[in-house]
NUTOR-829860 format. One record per residue (C-alpha): residue in three letters; y, z, x. Coordinates in steps of 0.02 Angstrom, whole numbers, padded with zeros to 5 digits, always signed. Layout:
REM NUTOR-829860
ALAYZX ...
REM end
This chain:
REM NUTOR-829860
MET+01212+00504+00653 THR+01056+00627+00651 PHE+00922+00615+00776 ILE+00750+00714+00758 ASP+00631+00724+00885 LEU+00459+00744+00802 SER+00343+00826+00929 ILE+00180+00882+00805 THR-00008+00870+00816 LEU-00119+00753+00723 HIS-00262+00889+00734 SER-00236+01057+00799 ASP-00301+01018+00978 VAL-00232+00838+00994 PRO-00047+00828+01045 ILE+00049+00666+00990 LYS+00189+00571+01048 SER+00361+00609+01025 LEU+00430+00499+00866 SER+00611+00485+00857 THR+00703+00428+00707 HIS+00885+00395+00688 ASP+00971+00415+00521 GLY+00799+00506+00446 SER+00804+00568+00278 LEU+00695+00583+00138 ASP+00740+00617-00050 LYS+00683+00768-00120 SER+00529+00708-00206 PHE+00431+00729-00022 ALA+00465+00906-00024 GLU+00380+00929-00191 ILE+00222+00890-00100 ASP+00097+01026-00098 TRP-00005+00962+00064 GLN-00134+01129+00022 ALA-00190+01031-00122 PRO-00387+01007-00135 TRP-00350+00833-00169 LEU-00264+00807+00001 ALA-00377+00870+00087 HIS-00487+00716+00138 LEU-00327+00630+00220 HIS-00396+00673+00392 GLN-00215+00621+00479 LEU-00129+00744+00346 ASP-00074+00879+00492 TYR+00038+00756+00574 ILE+00096+00668+00425 SER+00140+00836+00321 ASN+00227+00911+00467 ALA+00325+00755+00502 ILE+00371+00716+00312 ALA+00432+00923+00312 GLN+00549+00894+00448 LEU+00613+00739+00390 SER+00638+00818+00216 GLU+00748+00959+00292 THR+00873+00828+00345 ASN+00926+00825+00150 ALA+01044+00957+00200 GLU+01144+00856+00305 GLY+01230+00733+00185 PHE+01110+00616+00127 ASP+01088+00584-00069 ASN+00915+00500-00046 ALA+00809+00368+00049 GLU+00886+00232-00035 GLY+01049+00280-00071 SER+01214+00321+00011 HIS+01300+00462+00096 LYS+01473+00528+00073 ALA+01595+00532+00227 GLU+01668+00714+00244 GLY+01832+00744+00148 SER+01764+00592+00037 ASN+01716+00559-00129 GLU+01676+00385-00099 ALA+01491+00333-00058 LYS+01466+00218+00098 PRO+01309+00112+00125 LYS+01182+00203+00216 SER+01071+00123+00347 ARG+00877+00099+00309 PRO+00789+00190+00421 ASP+00608+00148+00368 VAL+00572+00320+00406 ILE+00388+00324+00311 ALA+00334+00150+00422 LYS+00369+00253+00572 VAL+00283+00405+00518 LEU+00117+00303+00482 ASN+00124+00200+00627 GLU+00124+00354+00746 ALA-00016+00416+00643 LEU-00104+00248+00648 ASN-00091+00256+00827 GLN-00143+00438+00868 GLN-00290+00422+00745 SER-00353+00271+00832 GLU-00336+00371+01007 HIS-00428+00547+00924 LEU-00561+00447+00865 GLN-00574+00335+01015 SER-00584+00165+00912 GLN-00475+00012+00907 LEU-00334+00011+00791 PRO-00402-00067+00622 THR-00364-00247+00563 THR-00368-00343+00400 ASN-00520-00464+00361 PRO-00521-00629+00412 THR-00506-00768+00281 GLN-00554-00945+00284 ASP-00371-00984+00342 ASN-00322-00830+00438 GLN-00386-00743+00594 ALA-00398-00546+00587 HIS-00227-00460+00625 THR-00214-00269+00698 LEU-00128-00168+00549 ASN+00051-00127+00571 PHE+00171-00035+00440 VAL+00349-00127+00436 SER+00504-00118+00340 GLN+00482-00193+00144 HIS+00633-00304+00200 ALA+00505-00395+00328 LEU+00430-00461+00175 PRO+00503-00637+00142 GLU+00569-00670-00022 GLY+00445-00744-00133 GLU+00282-00717-00030 ALA+00149-00613-00111 TYR+00133-00441-00036 GLU-00055-00460-00016 SER-00035-00644+00068 PHE+00091-00554+00200 ILE-00039-00435+00244 ALA-00159-00548+00264 THR-00071-00662+00372 THR+00015-00565+00482 GLY-00057-00381+00476 ASN+00104-00305+00436 ILE+00103-00185+00281 PRO+00277-00177+00194 THR+00329+00003+00179 ARG+00466+00081+00080 ASP+00539+00257+00094 ASN+00468+00319-00069 LEU+00301+00442-00108 HIS+00216+00286-00176 ASP+00201+00204-00001 LEU+00172+00350+00092 PHE+00022+00380-00005 ASN-00034+00201+00014 GLY-00021+00214+00195 SER-00115+00366+00208 ILE-00259+00293+00109 TRP-00247+00137+00232 LEU-00260+00265+00355 THR-00402+00346+00286 PHE-00494+00193+00218 PRO-00447+00041+00320 LYS-00596-00054+00295 THR-00589-00045+00118 LYS-00425-00081+00088 ALA-00433-00234+00209 LEU-00581-00276+00106 LEU-00496-00267-00062 ASN-00344-00359+00010 TYR-00467-00502+00065 TYR-00521-00526-00123 HIS-00344-00526-00182 MET-00324-00665-00068 ALA-00468-00764-00107 GLU-00428-00746-00299 ILE-00254-00803-00265 ALA-00324-00957-00160 HIS-00450-01002-00308 GLN-00322-00961-00463 GLY-00142-00958-00390 ILE-00035-00826-00446 GLY-00005-00844-00639 ALA+00045-00732-00786 SER-00117-00626-00786 ARG-00236-00575-00614 GLY-00386-00605-00691 ARG-00534-00481-00690 VAL-00562-00480-00509 ARG-00397-00436-00466 ASP-00379-00312-00608 THR-00500-00231-00553 ILE-00452-00211-00381 THR-00271-00159-00447 VAL-00359-00010-00551 PHE-00481+00051-00410 ASP-00339+00035-00283 GLU-00197+00115-00376 ASN-00311+00252-00464 GLY-00471+00246-00388 ALA-00585+00415-00351 VAL-00749+00407-00263 LEU-00886+00527-00328 VAL-01003+00565-00183 THR-01163+00647-00213 SER-01343+00672-00150 GLU-01398+00710-00317 PRO-01396+00545-00427 PHE-01426+00630-00595 ILE-01235+00700-00564 GLY-01150+00525-00543 GLU-01260+00475-00687 ALA-01201+00604-00800 LEU-01033+00553-00752 ILE-01053+00375-00799 ASP-01130+00437-00953 PHE-00977+00527-01000 ASN-01086+00687-00986 TRP-00956+00826-00938 GLN-01063+00972-00951 ALA-01196+00904-00837 SER-01086+00822-00709 LEU-00939+00950-00695 VAL-01001+01111-00780 GLU-01183+01144-00751 SER-01191+01067-00582 ARG-01034+01173-00529 ASN-01139+01261-00387 SER-01177+01096-00298 TRP-00998+01037-00296 ASP-00903+01056-00111 ASN-00746+01144-00100 PRO-00628+01046-00013 GLN-00546+01196+00074 GLN-00722+01275+00129 LEU-00821+01143+00168 ASN-01026+01184+00151 SER-01164+01088+00216 GLN-01252+01141+00069 SER-01161+01067-00067 GLN-01228+00897-00134 THR-01061+00819-00226 ALA-00900+00781-00193 VAL-00739+00681-00246 TYR-00615+00593-00143 ILE-00462+00521-00206 PHE-00437+00322-00160 GLY-00295+00278-00288 HIS-00100+00302-00197 ALA-00029+00296-00374 LEU-00138+00446-00433 LEU-00102+00539-00263 GLU+00088+00531-00329 GLN+00061+00578-00501 LEU-00032+00724-00435 ILE+00145+00784-00359 GLN+00167+00855-00550 PRO-00027+00879-00589 ARG-00067+00871-00780 LYS-00234+00888-00871 PRO-00240+00711-00951 LEU-00224+00627-00776 CYS-00395+00522-00774 ALA-00457+00413-00622 HIS-00560+00268-00613 SER-00707+00311-00515 ILE-00856+00241-00425 VAL-01015+00333-00365 ILE-01100+00326-00202 ASP-01258+00407-00169 VAL-01279+00496+00016 SER-01411+00586+00093 GLN-01388+00780+00108 ASP-01343+00739+00284 PHE-01185+00681+00228 PHE-01123+00862+00182 SER-01155+00911+00365 LEU-01036+00797+00428 SER-00853+00853+00484 LEU-00721+00785+00358 SER-00666+00656+00483 ALA-00839+00593+00502 ARG-00867+00589+00322 MET-00712+00479+00303 VAL-00778+00347+00428 TYR-00941+00341+00341 LEU-00891+00334+00177 ASP-00741+00195+00212 SER-00896+00086+00263 LYS-00997+00142+00110 ILE-00854+00114-00021 ALA-00818-00062+00057 GLN-00995-00118+00044 TYR-00987-00051-00129 MET-00833-00138-00179 ASP-00888-00291-00085 LYS-01039-00306-00206 LEU-00946-00255-00372 LEU-00814-00386-00343 SER-00936-00515-00310 GLN-01009-00507-00488 ASP-00950-00648-00608 ASN-00930-00512-00743 VAL-00831-00391-00642 THR-00709-00287-00755 PRO-00605-00109-00735 ARG-00730-00054-00858 GLN-00851-00037-00727 LEU-00758+00096-00653 ALA-00812+00264-00744 PRO-00661+00372-00812 LEU-00640+00551-00713 PRO-00517+00670-00796 ILE-00451+00722-00621 LEU-00421+00904-00628 GLY-00592+00922-00697 VAL-00676+00908-00520 PRO-00732+01082-00486 TYR-00609+01178-00362 PHE-00468+01054-00380 TRP-00389+01155-00519 ALA-00391+01346-00543 GLU-00416+01337-00740 ASN-00566+01239-00733 ALA-00663+01391-00663 ASP-00674+01430-00848 VAL-00787+01321-00956 SER-00672+01329-01101 PHE-00563+01216-00995 TYR-00685+01055-01030 ASP-00673+01098-01225 ASP-00530+00964-01253 PRO-00591+00806-01336 CYS-00428+00717-01301 VAL-00454+00736-01111 PHE-00641+00753-01100 ARG-00693+00611-01227 HIS-00871+00569-01279 GLY-00849+00399-01220 ARG-00985+00264-01200 ARG-01141+00384-01206 LYS-01317+00305-01192 SER-01405+00310-01360 LYS-01552+00409-01370 LYS-01719+00324-01394 
REM end
């Protein structure tokens, strides 16, 4: 049995408590995460999580095939069942507690519904989800977020940590729609919109409205090329910047483990004052969480809401996200940077 004592820092100056895991092991896909990738920079609990995941990934050499498989006894070719360590849930809970202490704030909660009070968020084993109960309902009624030891749920938990108000709001709307329509063959327009944004969303933040308008209008030259000097470099924050993109979709983060030019986010545009870019990264995320929640509340309240109201954004076209886009010819690819629904000229 492997015993790992993870004593790491959430931020460089904030010591965190020791996290112990037994039989802690993660499959090799976790070792492929590039924690320095610019699209991960906004996950402000990243220092702790990245170090924890790196240490846990090293245990693969000690006989474990993968996080959901089995391990072989010495001198035997037969696989024996492996215990389920629920490592990711433990890592995320430790990050959640330490982040709350660092920000000097209470632990985040679910949004109360007509039938359920607010519950403090907590990451639990996927096996805690009762058979036949909807994932969203379980979160709303308990505050517990079922979590598997895979990349998808690691990034989902990281987004819960970064944008807890928005994630809770999306879960609230899921519950409202389930209460209204039940669970059928199709989710309906509201839940479809939630799912697309939750899995694949991005947020463009700008103090220059024309950049957001150009993005919505599929005007890639105006939004991504001609305005390049206005964009924030995630690894060198600049108070003079006017535009930035932060990924919300956890499935998109998972896909970016192996970046491909055609990857396209579904984005919303949040207008801010120039003061936003003078904030620290963690302060930006706290501010944005409230703004995104307000935006999605308004959007999802519309009778005609559809995923088409989310603006396509080829994610590797974001300035500073990918070295190759420094060459303007990067954008001369009509299969990726499509003409789309440009406004007609009067």
